C-alpha positions, 0 to 999 in steps of 0.5 A: 502512424506509430503505435502508442508508447508508454506504460500500459493502463492498469486494470485497477488504477490508483487515483486517490492520494492519502497523506499521514503524519507519524512519528519518527519511530513509526517511519523507521518501522515502515522503513524497516519493513520496506527494506526487509520485504523490498516492497514500497511504503505504499505497498506495506500500507496497503498490506496493513490495511488489508490485514486490519480489515480482514481481522475486523471483518472475521470479528463481525462473522463471528 
C-alpha cells in the first residue's frame, strides 16, 4: 500500500468559519494591510483579535 498523500494535519485546525459585513472603507483597509504585510485576510483578522484581547486583558490586570 502506498503512503498517504495530501496535506499534513495541523496541530491547531481551524474548523469554525466566521462571516462579517463591513463597509467598503473597512475592506480597503483590510486589503491594504494584506498587501503591505503579505498576509491573508484571515491572518490579519486573527492578529487584530489577538491585539484587542491582549489590550483588554492588560486593562483587567491593572
